C-alpha positions as a Markdown table, in Angstrom:
| # | Residue | x | y | z |
|---|---|---|---|---|
| 1 | Met | -65.7 | -41.3 | -31.2 |
| 2 | Pro | -66.9 | -37.8 | -32.2 |
| 3 | Lys | -67.5 | -37.0 | -28.5 |
| 4 | Leu | -64.0 | -38.1 | -27.7 |
| 5 | Arg | -62.5 | -35.8 | -30.4 |
| 6 | Lys | -64.6 | -32.9 | -29.1 |
| 7 | Gly | -63.4 | -33.5 | -25.5 |
| 8 | Leu | -59.8 | -33.7 | -26.7 |
| 9 | Leu | -60.2 | -30.4 | -28.7 |
| 10 | Ala | -61.8 | -28.7 | -25.7 |
| 11 | Ala | -58.9 | -29.8 | -23.4 |
| 12 | Leu | -56.3 | -28.6 | -25.9 |
| 13 | Leu | -58.1 | -25.3 | -26.2 |
| 14 | Ala | -58.3 | -24.8 | -22.5 |
| 15 | Ala | -54.6 | -25.6 | -22.1 |
| 16 | Phe | -53.8 | -23.0 | -24.8 |
| 17 | Leu | -55.8 | -20.4 | -23.2 |
| 18 | Met | -54.1 | -21.0 | -19.8 |
| 19 | Val | -50.7 | -20.5 | -21.4 |
| 20 | Val | -51.8 | -17.3 | -23.2 |
| 21 | Ser | -53.3 | -15.8 | -20.1 |
| 22 | Ala | -50.3 | -16.6 | -18.0 |
| 23 | Gly | -48.4 | -13.9 | -20.0 |
| 24 | Pro | -44.7 | -13.8 | -20.9 |
| 25 | Val | -42.2 | -15.8 | -18.9 |
| 26 | Leu | -39.9 | -13.6 | -16.9 |
| 27 | Ala | -36.4 | -13.7 | -18.1 |
| 28 | Gly | -33.7 | -14.9 | -15.7 |
| 29 | Pro | -30.6 | -12.9 | -14.8 |
| 30 | Ser | -28.4 | -12.0 | -17.6 |
| 31 | Asn | -24.8 | -13.2 | -18.0 |
| 32 | Thr | -23.6 | -9.8 | -16.9 |
| 33 | Asp | -25.7 | -9.9 | -13.8 |
| 34 | Arg | -24.4 | -13.4 | -12.9 |
| 35 | Gln | -20.8 | -12.3 | -13.5 |
| 36 | Leu | -21.3 | -9.2 | -11.3 |
| 37 | Glu | -22.8 | -11.4 | -8.5 |
| 38 | Ala | -19.9 | -13.8 | -8.8 |
| 39 | Val | -17.4 | -11.0 | -8.4 |
| 40 | Gln | -19.2 | -9.5 | -5.4 |
| 41 | Ser | -19.3 | -13.0 | -3.8 |
| 42 | Gln | -15.5 | -13.4 | -4.3 |
| 43 | Val | -14.9 | -9.9 | -2.8 |
| 44 | Arg | -17.0 | -10.8 | 0.3 |
| 45 | Ile | -15.1 | -14.0 | 0.8 |
| 46 | Leu | -11.7 | -12.4 | 0.3 |
| 47 | Arg | -12.5 | -9.5 | 2.7 |
| 48 | Lys | -13.5 | -12.0 | 5.3 |
| 49 | Gln | -10.2 | -13.9 | 4.9 |
| 50 | Glu | -8.3 | -10.7 | 5.0 |
| 51 | Arg | -10.0 | -9.7 | 8.3 |
| 52 | Lys | -9.3 | -13.1 | 9.8 |
| 53 | Ser | -5.6 | -13.1 | 8.9 |
| 54 | Gln | -5.1 | -9.6 | 10.1 |
| 55 | Thr | -6.7 | -10.5 | 13.4 |
| 56 | Val | -4.3 | -13.4 | 13.8 |
| 57 | Ile | -1.3 | -11.3 | 12.9 |
| 58 | Asn | -2.3 | -8.6 | 15.4 |
| 59 | Phe | -2.7 | -11.4 | 18.1 |
| 60 | Trp | 0.8 | -12.7 | 17.7 |
| 61 | Asn | 2.3 | -9.3 | 17.5 |
| 62 | His | 0.6 | -7.7 | 20.5 |
| 63 | Arg | -0.3 | -10.3 | 23.1 |
| 64 | Gly | 2.7 | -10.2 | 25.5 |
| 65 | Ser | 3.9 | -13.7 | 26.4 |
| 66 | Trp | 2.3 | -15.1 | 23.2 |
| 67 | Ala | 4.8 | -13.1 | 21.2 |
| 68 | Leu | 7.8 | -15.0 | 22.5 |
| 69 | Tyr | 8.9 | -15.7 | 18.9 |
| 70 | Leu | 9.8 | -12.0 | 18.6 |
| 71 | Gln | 12.2 | -12.2 | 21.6 |
| 72 | His | 14.5 | -14.8 | 20.1 |
| 73 | Gly | 16.4 | -15.1 | 16.8 |
| 74 | Lys | 15.5 | -18.8 | 16.6 |
| 75 | Cys | 12.9 | -20.9 | 18.4 |
| 76 | Trp | 15.5 | -23.4 | 19.7 |
| 77 | Gln | 16.8 | -20.5 | 21.8 |
| 78 | Val | 13.6 | -20.6 | 23.9 |
| 79 | Lys | 14.4 | -22.7 | 27.0 |
| 80 | Val | 11.0 | -23.8 | 28.2 |
| 81 | Val | 9.7 | -26.6 | 25.9 |
| 82 | Lys | 6.1 | -25.4 | 26.1 |
| 83 | His | 7.2 | -21.9 | 25.1 |
| 84 | Arg | 9.4 | -23.3 | 22.4 |
| 85 | Asn | 6.4 | -25.1 | 20.8 |
| 86 | Ile | 4.4 | -21.8 | 21.0 |
| 87 | Cys | 7.2 | -20.1 | 19.3 |
| 88 | Lys | 7.2 | -22.6 | 16.4 |
| 89 | Phe | 3.5 | -22.5 | 16.0 |
| 90 | Ala | 3.4 | -18.7 | 16.2 |
| 91 | Arg | 6.0 | -18.3 | 13.5 |
| 92 | Arg | 4.3 | -20.8 | 11.2 |
| 93 | Ser | 1.0 | -19.1 | 11.8 |
| 94 | Leu | 2.4 | -15.6 | 11.3 |
| 95 | Thr | 4.2 | -16.6 | 8.0 |
| 96 | Phe | 1.0 | -18.2 | 6.6 |
| 97 | His | -1.3 | -15.3 | 7.5 |
| 98 | Thr | 1.1 | -12.6 | 6.4 |
| 99 | Ser | 1.4 | -14.3 | 3.0 |
| 100 | Arg | -2.4 | -14.7 | 2.8 |
| 101 | Val | -3.0 | -11.0 | 3.5 |
| 102 | Arg | -0.6 | -10.0 | 0.8 |
| 103 | Lys | -2.2 | -12.4 | -1.8 |
| 104 | Val | -5.8 | -11.5 | -0.8 |
| 105 | Ser | -5.0 | -7.7 | -1.0 |
| 106 | Asn | -3.6 | -8.1 | -4.5 |
| 107 | Arg | -6.6 | -10.1 | -5.5 |
| 108 | Leu | -9.0 | -7.5 | -4.1 |
| 109 | Lys | -7.2 | -4.7 | -5.9 |
| 110 | Arg | -7.7 | -6.6 | -9.2 |
| 111 | Leu | -11.4 | -7.4 | -8.5 |
| 112 | Thr | -12.4 | -3.9 | -7.3 |
| 113 | Ala | -10.3 | -1.8 | -9.7 |
| 114 | Pro | -12.5 | 0.4 | -11.9 |
| 115 | Lys | -13.2 | -1.2 | -15.3 |
| 116 | Leu | -11.7 | 1.1 | -17.9 |
| 117 | Glu | -13.5 | 1.3 | -21.2 |
| 118 | Ile | -11.5 | 3.0 | -23.9 |
| 119 | Gly | -13.4 | 4.3 | -26.9 |
| 120 | Asn | -11.5 | 5.5 | -30.0 |
| 121 | Leu | -8.4 | 3.5 | -29.0 |
| 122 | Ser | -6.7 | 3.9 | -32.4 |
| 123 | His | -7.2 | 7.7 | -32.1 |
| 124 | Trp | -5.4 | 7.8 | -28.8 |
| 125 | Ile | -2.6 | 5.5 | -30.0 |
| 126 | Cys | -2.1 | 7.9 | -33.0 |
| 127 | Ile | -2.0 | 11.0 | -30.7 |
| 128 | His | 0.3 | 9.3 | -28.3 |
| 129 | Arg | 2.9 | 8.7 | -31.1 |
| 130 | Gly | 3.2 | 12.4 | -31.6 |
| 131 | Glu | 3.2 | 13.4 | -27.9 |
| 132 | Gly | 5.8 | 11.3 | -26.1 |
| 133 | Ala | 6.6 | 8.3 | -24.0 |
| 134 | Trp | 3.9 | 7.0 | -21.6 |
| 135 | Asn | 6.3 | 7.7 | -18.6 |
| 136 | Ala | 7.3 | 11.1 | -19.9 |
| 137 | Asn | 8.0 | 13.8 | -17.2 |
| 138 | Thr | 10.3 | 16.4 | -18.8 |
| 139 | Gly | 9.5 | 19.2 | -16.3 |
| 140 | Asn | 7.4 | 21.2 | -18.8 |
| 141 | Gly | 4.2 | 20.8 | -16.8 |
| 142 | Tyr | 2.8 | 18.0 | -19.0 |
| 143 | Tyr | 2.9 | 14.4 | -18.1 |
| 144 | Gly | 2.6 | 11.0 | -19.7 |
| 145 | Gly | 2.0 | 9.7 | -23.2 |
| 146 | Leu | -0.8 | 12.1 | -23.9 |
| 147 | Gln | 0.9 | 15.1 | -22.2 |
| 148 | Met | -1.8 | 16.0 | -19.7 |
| 149 | Asp | -1.3 | 19.1 | -17.5 |
| 150 | Tyr | -2.3 | 19.4 | -13.9 |
| 151 | Ser | -5.7 | 21.0 | -14.5 |
| 152 | Phe | -6.6 | 18.4 | -17.0 |
| 153 | Met | -5.7 | 15.5 | -14.7 |
| 154 | Ser | -7.5 | 17.2 | -11.8 |
| 155 | Ala | -10.7 | 17.6 | -13.8 |
| 156 | Tyr | -11.0 | 14.2 | -15.4 |
| 157 | Gly | -8.6 | 11.8 | -13.5 |
| 158 | Pro | -10.4 | 11.2 | -10.2 |
| 159 | Lys | -13.7 | 10.1 | -11.8 |
| 160 | Val | -12.0 | 7.6 | -14.1 |
| 161 | Leu | -9.5 | 6.2 | -11.6 |
| 162 | Gly | -12.0 | 5.9 | -8.8 |
| 163 | Phe | -11.1 | 8.7 | -6.4 |
| 164 | Ser | -13.4 | 11.1 | -4.7 |
| 165 | Thr | -11.0 | 14.0 | -4.9 |
| 166 | Lys | -8.0 | 15.1 | -6.9 |
| 167 | Glu | -5.9 | 15.3 | -3.7 |
| 168 | Ala | -6.6 | 11.6 | -3.0 |
| 169 | Met | -5.7 | 10.7 | -6.6 |
| 170 | Phe | -2.4 | 12.6 | -6.7 |
| 171 | Ala | -1.5 | 11.3 | -3.2 |
| 172 | Lys | -2.1 | 7.7 | -4.3 |
| 173 | Arg | -1.3 | 7.7 | -8.0 |
| 174 | Ser | 0.8 | 10.8 | -8.6 |
| 175 | Thr | 0.7 | 12.3 | -12.1 |
| 176 | Ala | -0.1 | 10.7 | -15.4 |
| 177 | Glu | 3.4 | 9.3 | -16.1 |
| 178 | Gln | 2.8 | 7.0 | -13.2 |
| 179 | Trp | -0.5 | 5.7 | -14.6 |
| 180 | Thr | -0.8 | 2.8 | -17.0 |
| 181 | Pro | -1.2 | 3.6 | -20.8 |
| 182 | Lys | -4.8 | 2.2 | -20.5 |
| 183 | Glu | -5.6 | 4.6 | -17.6 |
| 184 | Gln | -4.1 | 7.6 | -19.5 |
| 185 | Met | -6.2 | 6.8 | -22.6 |
| 186 | Ala | -9.3 | 6.2 | -20.5 |
| 187 | Val | -9.0 | 9.6 | -18.8 |
| 188 | Ala | -8.4 | 11.3 | -22.2 |
| 189 | Glu | -11.5 | 9.6 | -23.7 |
| 190 | Tyr | -13.6 | 10.6 | -20.7 |
| 191 | Ala | -12.5 | 14.2 | -21.3 |
| 192 | Arg | -13.3 | 14.0 | -25.0 |
| 193 | Ala | -16.7 | 12.5 | -24.4 |
| 194 | Ser | -17.4 | 15.2 | -21.8 |
| 195 | Gly | -17.1 | 17.9 | -24.4 |
| 196 | Arg | -13.4 | 18.6 | -24.8 |
| 197 | Gly | -13.1 | 16.7 | -28.0 |
| 198 | Tyr | -9.6 | 16.4 | -29.3 |
| 199 | Arg | -8.9 | 20.1 | -28.9 |
| 200 | Pro | -6.4 | 19.6 | -26.0 |
| 201 | Trp | -4.1 | 18.0 | -28.6 |
| 202 | Pro | -4.4 | 20.5 | -31.5 |
| 203 | Asn | -1.2 | 19.6 | -33.4 |
| 204 | Thr | -1.2 | 15.8 | -33.0 |
| 205 | Ala | -4.9 | 15.4 | -33.4 |
| 206 | Arg | -4.8 | 17.4 | -36.6 |
| 207 | Glu | -2.0 | 15.2 | -37.9 |
| 208 | Cys | -4.2 | 12.2 | -37.1 |
| 209 | Gly | -7.1 | 13.7 | -39.0 |
| 210 | Leu | -9.2 | 14.2 | -35.9 |
| 211 | Leu | -9.5 | 18.0 | -36.2 |
């Protein structure tokens, strides 16, 4: 019996040493990593669907005799039965893929839009109350609910809204009164964190106790 106990103790000790020597177990991917991977996978699938549908749309619109459905107001006006069937199929196909391109495009915009993080939200709400409506454009050179001027928007807007240049931003999104309130506050917070602080809003920021 003593020999059996010694053997058992030796086996347990060996197992313990193996576990210790193996080092820490590597952690798996975090929830954030998994969520990011899931979003990227969805984007890949949606882009593939978008390309396929656009290819079908281009086919029906630009392939001569296959575009018979464009030559008649209704498919019953096509005399040849074979062509009439092509007309019906083409219209159903075009309707489906046009609708899918629109839905996929909207979904891609939501998935790939920059994620806006707004710090000091209550501060910006307070400043906004003293500045004006979110869609304000009174012709005084200041825009939106935080009254941003052109130079301010040019300096901080492109980075936050996901544009490489100010020209691209203004061409696509216009000035701040056309942005969402969340986008306006995100741009302002980015400027504050970049060193501007609340100084661009001297009066309202002082009223809010921020200066």
